[in-house]
ZAZA-361614 format. One record per residue: residue number from 1; x, y, z of N, C-alpha, C in turn; residue in three letters. Coordinates in pm, whole numbers. Each point is the difference from the previous one (the first is absolute). Last residue first. Layout:
BEGIN
   pos      n.u      n.v      n.w     ca.u     ca.v     ca.w      c.u      c.v      c.w   code
   NUM        X        Y        Z        X        Y        Z        X        Y        Z    ALA
...
END
This chain:
BEGIN
   pos      n.u      n.v      n.w     ca.u     ca.v     ca.w      c.u      c.v      c.w   code
   380     8746    11542    12468        6       22     -143     -142        4      -60    UNK
   379      324       16      503     -137        9      -64       15       29     -152    UNK
   378      357     -251      345      -20      119      -88     -143      -12      -56    UNK
   377      141     -341      284       90      118       64      -18      128      -87    UNK
   376     -298     -485      126       40      110     -106       77       99       61    UNK
   375       26     -478      231      -96      108      -11       52      110     -111    UNK
   374      236     -403      158      -79      -10     -123     -111      115      -16    UNK
   373      296      -62      385       82       43     -125      -68      -10     -121    UNK
   372     -174     -143      422      -18      147      -20       81       44     -125    UNK
   371       15     -445      170     -104       23      -87      -21      147      -36    UNK
   370      465     -242      116      -95       84       78     -116       30     -103    UNK
   369      349     -244     -176      -48      -76      123      -99       78       83    UNK
   368      206       -4     -502      -60      102       88      -72      -65      117    UNK
   367      265     -258     -296       59      130      -29      -66      108       92    UNK
   366     -154     -447       35      138        5       38       54      143      -27    UNK
   365     -434      -90     -136        2       -4      144      145        9       55    UNK
   364      -73      -29     -468      -35      133       50        6        0      154    UNK
   363       80     -412     -208      109       83      -19      -32      154       41    UNK
   362     -335     -348       35      117      -29       85      109      101      -15    UNK
   361     -396       27     -284      -23       29      138      116      -16       91    UNK
   360       58     -112     -459      -22      137       24      -26       42      148    UNK
   359       23     -457     -119      130       72       -1       -9      148       14    UNK
   358     -395     -245      -30       65      -39      118      141       70       -2    UNK
   357     -245       41     -399      -58       77      117       64      -26      131    UNK
   356      138     -240     -380       42      138      -13      -54       70      117    UNK
   355     -144     -442      -25      145        9       34       50      141       -4    UNK
   354     -436      -84     -140       12      -20      152      143        9       38    UNK
   353      -87        5     -461      -46      126       58       12       -6      153    UNK
   352       96     -392     -230      106       88      -19      -32      140       56    UNK
   351     -327     -333        6      106      -34       95      113       95      -15    UNK
   350     -357       35     -293      -38       47      133      105      -30       95    UNK
   349      157       69     -505      -89      -98       82      -34       66      140    UNK
   348      140      193     -517       38        9      136      -98      -78       86    UNK
   347      -10       91     -483        8     -138       50       52        3      144    UNK
   346      -71      415     -247     -116      -76      -12        9     -139       78    UNK
   345      274      422      176      -11      -53     -140     -112     -113        9    UNK
   344      317      346      330     -126        7      -62       -7      -58     -133    UNK
   343      329      116      483      -27      -91     -120     -149        5      -39    UNK
   342      151      442      242       12     -145       43      -26      -88     -127    UNK
   341      171      547       70      -89      -88      -49       32     -144       34    UNK
   340       58      511      252       59      -99      -78     -105      -95      -50    UNK
   339       92      518      286      -86     -101      -58       96     -100      -80    UNK
   338      136      400      249      -79      -79      100      -78     -109      -76    UNK
   337      278      335     -218       88      -73       96      -86      -82       87    UNK
   336     -201      264     -336      114      -63      -77       91      -76      105    UNK
   335     -365      280      148      -46     -135      -50      112      -79      -57    UNK
   334       78      448      141      -23      -96      113      -28     -136      -49    UNK
   333       60      349     -321      126      -25       83      -27     -106      100    UNK
   332     -376      153     -243       85      -79      -83      126      -37       72    UNK
   331     -269      315      208      -70     -140        7       83      -96      -88    UNK
   330      150      468        8        7      -77      136      -60     -134      -17    UNK
   329      235      217     -423     -116       18       69       -5      -78      121    UNK
   328      459      164     -210      -86     -112       -4     -132       32       86    UNK
   327      359      314     -288      -54      -18      136     -102     -112       -9    UNK
   326      385      -28     -351      -86      101       38      -48      -22      141    UNK
   325      264     -247     -476       22       61      140      -98      112       28    UNK
   324       62     -342     -379     -117       68       35       12       69      142    UNK
   323      349     -265     -207      -43       64     -122     -137       92       35    UNK
   322      209     -297      338       92      106      -48      -56       93     -104    UNK
   321     -330     -224      361       84      -57     -108       90      110      -56    UNK
   320     -352       52      330      125      -33       58       99      -56     -108    UNK
   319     -461      148      -99       91      106       36      132      -28       78    UNK
   318     -349     -326     -113       60       42     -116       99      107       25    UNK
   317      -91     -375      362      -70      131      -43       78       50     -128    UNK
   316       14     -521       90       60      122       50      -76      118      -47    UNK
   315     -252     -478       68       85       80      -94       67      117       76    UNK
   314     -120     -433      300      -69      106      -86       97       72      -94    UNK
   313      180     -469      148      -38      129       66      -92       77      -96    UNK
   312       41     -549       37       50      109      -76      -44      134       66    UNK
   311       83     -591      106      -80      128        8       60      111      -93    UNK
   310       19     -588      129       41      121      -84      -91      116       25    UNK
   309      167     -458      290     -124       83      -43       50      118      -68    UNK
   308      261     -351      254      -51      -54     -135     -113       79      -51    UNK
   307      267       84      405      -98     -103       17      -65      -50     -132    UNK
   306      311      343       10       73     -103       64      -97     -117       38    UNK
   305     -177      405     -168       70      -68     -110       80     -126       57    UNK
   304     -229      280      294      -93      -84      -69       75      -71     -113    UNK
   303      247      310      245      -39     -118       85      -93      -83      -69    UNK
   302      119      390     -208      112      -88        1      -27     -125       82    UNK
   301     -309      355      -12        0      -72     -130      107      -94       -4    UNK
   300      -16      271      378     -111      -92        1       -5      -78     -135    UNK
   299      327      333       47       27     -106       83     -114     -102        6    UNK
   298      -59      396     -243       89      -87      -66       48     -114       82    UNK
   297     -296      316      200      -60      -77     -112       90      -83      -73    UNK
   296      181      272      320      -68     -102       62      -90      -81     -104    UNK
   295      247      387     -146       88     -103       53      -71     -117       56    UNK
   294     -232      379     -174       57      -77     -100       91     -114       49    UNK
   293     -384      118      310       74       97      -73       75      -89     -105    UNK
   292     -467     -120      315      111      -17      -89       72      130      -36    UNK
   291     -413      -48      258      124        1       67      120      -16      -78    UNK
   290     -449      -37     -168       35      135       31      132       19       69    UNK
   289     -170     -370     -353       27        2      147       53      139       31    UNK
   288     -267     -298     -426       56      132       49       11      -11      152    UNK
   287      -70     -333     -475       10        3      149       58      132       42    UNK
   286     -260     -255     -457       81      109       66      -10       -2      140    UNK
   285      -67     -321     -480      -40       23      140       93       98       73    UNK
   284     -114       11     -535       95      -44      103      -66       12      138    UNK
   283     -279       60     -370      124      -56      -79      107      -50       99    UNK
   282     -506      143       36       97      -66       92      125      -56      -62    UNK
   281     -410      241     -168       51     -116      -69      100      -72       87    UNK
   280     -426      313      162      131        4      -30       47     -130      -68    UNK
   279     -449      302       47       40     -134       -6      139       -5      -33    UNK
   278     -320      417      225      110      -65      -72      -10     -157        4    UNK
   277     -240      357      257      -39       12     -134       89      -79      -97    UNK
   276       80       37      471     -134      -68      -19      -48        1     -143    UNK
   275      527      -15      117     -103       95       11     -134      -66      -23    UNK
   274      459     -242      190      -97        8     -114     -108      102       27    UNK
   273      545     -165      170     -122       71       15      -88      -26     -119    UNK
   272      398     -334      197      -63       89     -100     -121       61       40    UNK
   271      274     -142      411        1      -50     -128      -75       88      -93    UNK
   270      257      139      483     -116      -20      -93       37      -84     -122    UNK
   269      130      238      511       60     -108      -84     -117      -53      -81    UNK
   268      -86      338      317      143       33      -32       71     -113      -86    UNK
   267     -445      -31      171       -1      134      -65      139       29      -52    UNK
   266      -47     -507       42      -55      104       90        1      127      -84    UNK
   265       88     -585      -47        3      134      -50      -62       94      107    UNK
   264      225     -533     -104      -56       92       98       10      143      -45    UNK
   263      -49     -452     -308       93      107       43      -66       96       96    UNK
   262     -233     -380     -199      118      -52       67      105      107       43    UNK
   261     -431       65     -237      -38      -98      107      132      -39       79    UNK
   260       17      283     -384      -66       75      101      -27      -98      127    UNK
   259      172     -174     -405      101       70       76      -64       66      116    UNK
   258     -292     -208     -295       78      -91       71      107       56       85    UNK
   257     -246      273     -293      -83      -27      114       66     -104       84    UNK
   256      209      120     -400        4      121      102      -81      -46      123    UNK
   255       -1     -298     -360      128        1       72        5      110       93    UNK
   254     -374      -27     -266       -2     -112       98      135       -2       79    UNK
   253      -41      311     -361      -86       35      113       -1     -103      111    UNK
   252      225     -101     -399       70       90       86      -80       57      114    UNK
   251     -205     -291     -314       96      -75       92       71      100       79    UNK
   250     -282      167     -328      -67      -45      116       84      -78       94    UNK
   249      187      150     -411      -38      120       88      -71      -53      128    UNK
   248       97     -316     -322      128       32       59      -32      124       87    UNK
   247     -361     -161     -251       46     -100       94      118       39       81    UNK
   246     -129      259     -366      -98       22      109       32     -102      113    UNK
   245      253      -44     -394       27      120       62      -94       20      129    UNK
   244       52     -372     -349        4      -26      142       25      137       81    UNK
   243      -26      -18     -480     -102      -96       32       -4      -35      147    UNK
   242      324      293     -211     -133       69        7     -105     -109       57    UNK
   241      447     -142     -116      -15       63      133     -132       58       28    UNK
   240      103     -167     -438      -20     -106      102      -18       51      135    UNK
   239      103      312     -325     -137      -56      -21      -29     -113       89    UNK
   238      435      175        2      -96       91       58     -141      -40       -9    UNK
   237      355     -232     -212        8      -14      137     -107       76       73    UNK
   236       49       74     -450      -67     -138       23        8      -25      146    UNK
   235      219      386     -144     -148       20       14      -66     -136       13    UNK
   234      461       -9      -48      -31       58      132     -154       23        7    UNK
   233      160     -146     -408       29     -106      104      -35       50      140    UNK
   232      -13      298     -377     -115      -89       -5       15     -113      111    UNK
   231      252      462       97       -2     -113      -92     -124      -76        2    UNK
   230       55      548       93       11     -136       73       20     -104     -113    UNK
   229      141      550      -33      -91     -107      -31       24     -126       89    UNK
   228      192      479      -81      -50      -49      130     -101     -116       -8    UNK
   227      333      357     -287      -30     -148      -12      -29      -60      141    UNK
   226      -66      524     -203       68      -83       87      -28     -154      -46    UNK
   225        9      542     -241      -72     -106       61       79      -86       90    UNK
   224      -27      498     -272      103      -78       74      -85     -104       83    UNK
   223     -213      173     -457       42       61      128      105      -95       54    UNK
   222     -187     -104     -414      -49      140        7       31       62      126    UNK
   221      186     -412     -346      -25       29      138      -29      145       18    UNK
   220       15     -422     -373       -4      143        3      -47       28      146    UNK
   219       33     -445     -176      134       55       43        8      150      -22    UNK
   218     -420     -180     -232      100      -83       83      127       63        7    UNK
   217     -485      212      -80      118       -7      -68       98      -74       92    UNK
   216     -443       74      134      -16       13     -147      120      -31      -77    UNK
   215      -36       17      482      -86     -107      -44       -5       -3     -157    UNK
   214      418      209      304     -129       32      -76      -67     -133      -33    UNK
   213      332       47      427       -9      -32     -146     -134       19      -59    UNK
   212      222       39      471      -63      112      -72       -3      -21     -153    UNK
   211      147     -319      347      107       78      -74      -66      115      -78    UNK
   210     -263     -273      291       44      -76     -116       97       81      -86    UNK
   209     -221      171      381       59     -123       54       71      -65     -115    UNK
   208     -255      385      -85      127       39       60       72     -136       45    UNK
   207     -446      -37     -190       97       54      -94      143       17       61    UNK
   206     -353     -142      282       44     -100      -89      103       48      -97    UNK
   205     -188      319      281       84      -82       69       61     -122      -87    UNK
   204     -339      296     -172      131       63       10      103      -85       74    UNK
   203     -440     -150      -19       55       -2     -133      137       63        1    UNK
   202     -237       11      397       31     -137      -33       72       -3     -131    UNK
   201     -187      407      131      115      -31       87       57     -137      -50    UNK
   200     -407      135     -189      106       67      -45      133      -23       68    UNK
   199     -401     -196      160       36      -53     -127      115       76      -65    UNK
   198     -147      -73      526       17      101      -94       62      -53     -134    UNK
   197      -56     -230      426     -130       10      -55       -1      112     -123    UNK
   196      401     -344      248      -58      138      -15     -136       -9      -70    UNK
   195      496     -277      194     -145      -13      -20      -52      149       -9    UNK
   194      496     -301      -48      -65      134       24     -151      -23      -36    UNK
   193      434     -351      153     -122       27      -72      -44      142       35    UNK
   192      471     -371       23      -92       98       45     -118       19      -80    UNK
   191      487     -334      109     -117       39      -85      -80      104       75    UNK
   190      361     -449       89        4      148      -19     -117       36      -77    UNK
   189      -75     -399      185      150        2       13       40      149       14    UNK
   188     -446      -94       -2       41      -50     -134      151        1      -12    UNK
   187     -406        0      430      131       28      -69       -2      -58     -138    UNK
   186     -324      156      479        8      -85     -126      131       38      -71    UNK
   185      -16      176      414     -111      -93       27      -14     -101     -134    UNK
   184      481      197       67     -125       65        4     -113     -113       12    UNK
   183      492      -47      -58      -51        0      139     -141       64       17    UNK
   182      254      -26     -432      -17     -148       57      -53       -3      140    UNK
   181     -141      397     -332      122      -49       35      -18     -136       88    UNK
   180     -317      320     -245       -7     -145        9      131      -64       19    UNK
   179     -279      520       55      111      -80      -10      -20     -152        8    UNK
   178     -305      482     -137       24     -123       85      125      -54      -41    UNK
   177     -322      486      -46      133      -66      -37       20     -122       94    UNK
   176     -408      379     -196       51      -73      110      120      -81      -58    UNK
   175     -288      488     -146       59     -136      -28       45      -65      126    UNK
   174     -260      397       -5       17       -8     -135       49     -141      -41    UNK
   173     -240      -54      435       67      120      -53        9       -1     -144    UNK
   172     -174     -365      250      -44      110       94       70      138      -43    UNK
   171       39     -495     -144      -96       78      -83      -47      125       77    UNK
   170      314     -305      197       40        1     -143      -96       75      -96    UNK
   169     -144     -255      473       99       95      -36       43      -24     -142    UNK
   168     -496     -138      160      144      -55       -2       98      118      -45    UNK
   167     -480       55      267       63       12     -141      142      -57       11    UNK
   166     -285       48      395      -69      -94      -90       49        7     -143    UNK
   165      190      279      350     -138       16       -5      -70      -78     -106    UNK
   164      456      -83      -58      -22      129       70     -151       27      -19    UNK
   163      352     -464      -37     -115       84      -33      -15      122       81    UNK
   162      383     -421     -206      -51       92      109     -121       85      -53    UNK
   161      268     -315     -279     -135      -41       65      -44       81      115    UNK
   160      505       45     -121      -86      -73      -88     -125      -50       78    UNK
   159      399      303      124     -141        1       37      -97      -72      -86    UNK
   158      485      166       -8       -5      -99      101     -144      -44       46    UNK
   157      121      330     -344       95     -108      -22      -14     -126       99    UNK
   156     -235      456     -122      -71     -128       55       94     -120      -10    UNK
   155      -19      561      -61      111     -102       10      -62     -118       73    UNK
   154     -251      409     -289        7      -96      118      121      -91      -15    UNK
   153     -102      500     -193       53     -132      -38        1      -81      117    UNK
   152     -249      488     -154       18     -109      102       48     -126      -59    UNK
   151       -3      577     -133      -11     -144      -30       23      -91      117    UNK
   150     -183      528       11      113      -88        8      -39     -148      -55    UNK
   149     -239      474       98       28      -54     -143      123      -90       -3    UNK
   148     -225      202      404      129       64      -57       34      -48     -139    UNK
   147     -392     -147      244        6      139       31      112       61      -65    UNK
   146      -53     -461      -29      -93       72      -84        9      149       19    UNK
   145      272     -278      253       47       -7     -136     -105       72      -85    UNK
   144     -100      -52      451      112       89      -14       43        9     -146    UNK
   143     -307     -316      110      -76      126       16      111      111      -16    UNK
   142      131     -448       -3      -66       28     -127      -60      142        6    UNK
   141      191     -182      395      110       24      -98      -68       39     -139    UNK
   140     -289     -124      349       68      124       35      102       43     -104    UNK
   139     -216     -422      -53      -97      115      -18       62      134       36    UNK
   138      259     -406       55       -9       49     -131     -104      114      -17    UNK
   137      331     -246      361     -129       82       19      -35       71     -134    UNK
   136      292     -464      -10       16      137       52     -137       65        5    UNK
   135       95     -543       33      -27      110      -88        9      139       73    UNK
   134      276     -471      100     -110       71       49      -29      129      -83    UNK
   133      377     -320      -60     -132      -54      -32     -116       72       35    UNK
   132      471      122       65      -17     -147       68     -137      -48      -36    UNK
   131       -1      484     -145      111      -67       68      -38     -128       69    UNK
   130     -158      320     -396      -81      -86       92       90      -98       68    UNK
   129       84      515     -201       50     -143       -7      -88      -75       97    UNK
   128      -46      481     -311      -34      -75      125       44     -140       -9    UNK
   127      135      451     -272       13     -146      -10      -41      -56      141    UNK
   126      -89      479     -306       16      -65      131       11     -151      -30    UNK
   125       87      489     -317      -54     -135       31       26      -36      140    UNK
   124      123      431     -194      -78      -52     -109      -68     -130       30    UNK
   123      251      477      237      -41     -137       19      -93      -39     -123    UNK
   122      203      440       73       70      -98      -82      -49     -147       15    UNK
   121     -155      380      260      -40       21     -142       74      -91     -107    UNK
   120      -74     -183      497       50      127      -51      -53       18     -140    UNK
   119      -78     -335      468      -39       33     -132       52      141      -39    UNK
   118       29     -251      435      121        4      -86      -35       49     -146    UNK
   117     -320      -51      369      101      100       41      112       10     -100    UNK
   116     -345     -329      -55      -46      140      -25      103      104       34    UNK
   115      108     -453       88       -7       23     -136      -41      144      -27    UNK
   114      -17     -152      433      138       25      -39        4       32     -152    UNK
   113     -410     -132      183       36      130       52      138       43      -41    UNK
   112     -145     -444     -112      -58      112      -77       19      139       38    UNK
   111      326     -438       60      -96       70       78      -68      114      -81    UNK
   110      198     -519     -139       32      137      -12     -113       83       76    UNK
   109       75     -493      180      -13       58     -141        9      152       16    UNK
   108       -9     -324      362      132       15      -60        0       56     -138    UNK
   107     -368      -87      347        8      -63     -127      136      -14      -65    UNK
   106      -40      226      431      -75     -136        7       14      -75     -134    UNK
   105      188      433       76       64      -85       92      -73     -137       10    UNK
   104       65      338     -439      -90      -19      117       57     -106       89    UNK
   103      334      298     -304     -101     -112      -18      -87        8      120    UNK
   102      317      407     -258       -9      -98      106     -127      -96      -30    UNK
   101      302      228     -389      -78       46      109      -30     -111       90    UNK
   100      343      162     -451      -41      -97      105      -85       63      106    UNK
    99      109       87     -541       -9       74      129      -56      -89       93    UNK
    98      277      -30     -499      -86      -60      102        3       80      123    UNK
    97       93      176     -513       50      -10      139     -101      -73       83    UNK
    96      124      -52     -559      -87       77       94       73      -22      146    UNK
    95      141     -214     -405       56      130       22      -66       85       91    UNK
    94      -69     -465     -116      -77       93      -96       73      137        7    UNK
    93      138     -357      288       29      -40     -135      -62       96     -109    UNK
    92      -92       46      473      130       55      -40       31      -44     -136    UNK
    91     -384     -191      189      -15      147      -16      127       71      -60    UNK
    90       18     -448      121      -77       14     -124      -22      144      -25    UNK
    89      207     -113      408       92      -13     -123      -80       18     -125    UNK
    88     -238      -23      421       74      128      -29       78       -4     -116    UNK
    87     -211     -389      101     -105      106      -10       65      131      -27    UNK
    86      268     -393       97      -47       14     -133     -103      115      -27    UNK
    85      182     -143      434       72      111      -68      -47       10     -142    UNK
    84     -325     -175      393      120      -51      -66       50      108      -94    UNK
    83     -245      189      428      -33      -97     -114      127      -54      -56    UNK
    82     -155      427      323       27     -137       41      -54      -97     -114    UNK
    81      -56      471      -22      140      -11       37       43     -133       46    UNK
    80     -371      129     -397       15      -19      147      150      -14       36    UNK
    79     -150      317     -421       15     -151       38        3      -18      154    UNK
    78      -99      391     -442       -4      -21      147      -11     -158       23    UNK
    77      209      331     -406      -90     -111       26        8      -43      143    UNK
    76      149      435     -362        6      -64      129     -109     -108       13    UNK
    75      279      276     -440     -120      -36       69       39      -67      135    UNK
    74      326      139     -318      -71      121       51     -127      -37       79    UNK
    73      168     -337     -365       87       88       66      -80      122       47    UNK
    72     -336     -393     -106      146       29      -41       69      100       79    UNK
    71     -499     -299     -130       79       53      112      136        8      -51    UNK
    70     -407     -171     -232       77      131      -51       83       59      117    UNK
    69     -276     -430      -36      -75      117       59       76      129      -30    UNK
    68      212     -401     -122     -131        6      -79      -84      124       47    UNK
    67      387     -108      236       39       65     -118     -122       10      -88    UNK
    66      -59     -212      415       33      143       16       31       67     -133    UNK
    65      -75     -466       -3     -127       77       40       32      145       12    UNK
    64      369     -286      -71      -80       16     -117     -134       72       20    UNK
    63      280      -99      376       65       99      -97      -77       28     -127    UNK
    62     -151     -342      300      -13      127       63       61      113      -95    UNK
    61       62     -445     -135     -147       39       -4      -17      143       54    UNK
    60      415     -200       42      -19       56     -133     -138       38      -26    UNK
    59       86     -204      407       68      130       -8      -14       59     -126    UNK
    58     -162     -442       76      -90      116       62       66      133       -7    UNK
    57      116     -357     -384       -8       -9      142      -76      115       56    UNK
    56       -2      -94     -458      108      -92       29       24      -13      146    UNK
    55     -486      105     -205      131       68       -8       95     -103       54    UNK
    54     -566       17     -195      115      -59       59      133       81      -13    UNK
    53     -524      159       18      110       -7      -86      121      -57       70    UNK
    52     -591       86        1      124      -42       76      108      -11      -99    UNK
    51     -556      215       47      128      -31      -74      110      -45       98    UNK
    50     -449      124      143      -25      -29     -148      127      -58      -71    UNK
    49     -112      -86      537       36      114      -99      -27      -51     -142    UNK
    48      -30     -256      442     -121       88      -38       33      116      -82    UNK
    47      288     -376      166        2      125       70     -121       93      -27    UNK
    46       30     -428     -214       20      -26      142       -2      137       81    UNK
    45       -7       -2     -476     -126      -39       66        5      -14      142    UNK
    44      407       92     -216     -100      118      -11     -132      -32       59    UNK
    43      304     -352      -47       41       84      108      -82      136        8    UNK
    42      -67     -323     -359      -30      -54      135       35       92      104    UNK
    41      138      124     -430     -142       -5       10      -63      -50      136    UNK
    40      471      -14      -88      -36      135        7     -158       11       16    UNK
    39      191     -421      -78       34       46      125      -45      147       21    UNK
    38      -58     -194     -421      -85      -65       96       24       48      143    UNK
    37      278      147     -365     -130       60       -2     -100      -64      102    UNK
    36      433     -182      -18        4      141       39     -134       61       -2    UNK
    35       49     -448     -155        2       14      148        6      147       47    UNK
    34       34     -142     -471     -133        2       62       -6       26      145    UNK
    33      401      211     -298      -51     -136       29     -131       14       73    UNK
    32      483      303      -72     -119      -26      -67      -47     -136       33    UNK
    31      429      186      151     -108       91       44     -122        2      -83    UNK
    30      321     -438       22       44      141       41     -121       81       31    UNK
    29       -6     -461     -153       70        8      138       32      139       36    UNK
    28     -262     -339     -359      -25      139       33       62       26      152    UNK
    27      -15     -434     -216       97       84      -68      -14      146       34    UNK
    26     -237     -418      168      -67       89     -110      108       67      -71    UNK
    25      116     -250      370      -22      -80     -108      -65       76     -127    UNK
    24       71      225      423      138      -40      -66      -26      -84     -126    UNK
    23     -378      109      260       51      123      -65      131      -34      -72    UNK
    22     -203     -341      252      -70       28     -126       57      128      -66    UNK
    21      184     -114      415       44      -92     -104      -77       17     -125    UNK
    20     -145      248      374      142       51      -58       40      -94     -112    UNK
    19     -401     -124      214      -10      114      -76      128       54      -66    UNK
    18        4     -371      304      -70      -34     -119       -7      117      -93    UNK
    17      189       65      428       83      -84      -83      -70      -31     -146    UNK
    16     -265      218      338      108       93      -42       99      -75     -103    UNK
    15     -381     -187      255      -16       38     -140      109       72      -63    UNK
    14      -26     -135      459       22     -112      -80      -29       20     -148    UNK
    13        2      325      386     -132      -73      -16       26     -147      -64    UNK
    12      344      327      313      -41      -24     -136     -113      -97        3    UNK
    11      297      386      312      -88     -110        4      -51      -23     -145    UNK
    10      471      246      258     -111       -2      -83      -88     -124       21    UNK
     9      294      243      398       22      -87     -121     -128      -17      -74    UNK
     8      254      284      459     -102      -10     -106       43     -115      -94    UNK
     7      226       91      416      -88      106        6     -116      -14     -102    UNK
     6      241     -447      191       39      122      -73     -111      113       14    UNK
     5      173     -442      301     -124       71      -40       34      124      -79    UNK
     4      270     -488      130        0      147      -18     -122       50      -54    UNK
     3      179     -464      109     -129       53       54       -2      154       -6    UNK
     2      377     -249     -151     -115      -70      -70     -131       67       49    UNK
     1      465      276      -37      -52     -103       94     -131      -44      -66    UNK
END
């Protein structure tokens, strides 16, 4: 339908076509070229880190970061129980075991107390995910890591420009990993980035990313490496996107405030939480309704779809998936069925936001005609 409002779509500055065409005309279309170096330098500066390394996507970035840190069979890596599956899969790629723990009910990020309870002699790393763009409680996580000599790999795939106590995410652990998939705040189509302040880590990551080829002897490979490189054309797109990244982050904050003005909220029906110490990137506008169960949320989303409004559910708990079967932590279990995402993208107009808000209010009123139904039924 012509008036369909999608969940997401990219925003371009006008420079993207120019830069990509320049990359094509230069002949440097693969994993070498000036745009790769410029993209890495600009992104490192943006995150306040010494180094940045492009990767083919966020998932390979996570795997490469873990492999660079030496994570392997017999090791355990603590991850949040509510996140995109790539976080756990990257751990599994190394042969290590992902250990899923609960999340905080407000930030939706990994719970430090749950992390502490899950640490064993085999634990080697923690992956805090800055879910939906809100930073995790990094002071507490870093304190646990220091106490137990653990690596911290930030999964910042959804959090470009987010800040923790005035510092941008990506430089708050050993390494940070970002995604530039098409629905992210900035995009290169597919692509990712690892950020770090550790020179040795950066050098090792570059080595492994490029098939572990010796710098002294061509086609001599000193370890099992990976081809996790980005192309110069994608990097050209990324350089152009960097020129408007702050603008895109700021626009998402405006969109959230516009939604707050049109959607009826209460203690039992909430939009994105923001901790006082945080600047969220607001990757996705989140709506949580305590009265939802899987069936009623599905019906609500179907009703919005019939009105031309796209939505998406929160991620499934990792422990509900066949390959990671286990006991689902209680907060992750509840949030996974009571939360969903509303349309969130740069060009979303105030009129479209008003239309979404009116539809949300009307459909919730029809689904739950008794206001008491929206009262919180489970304390989390």
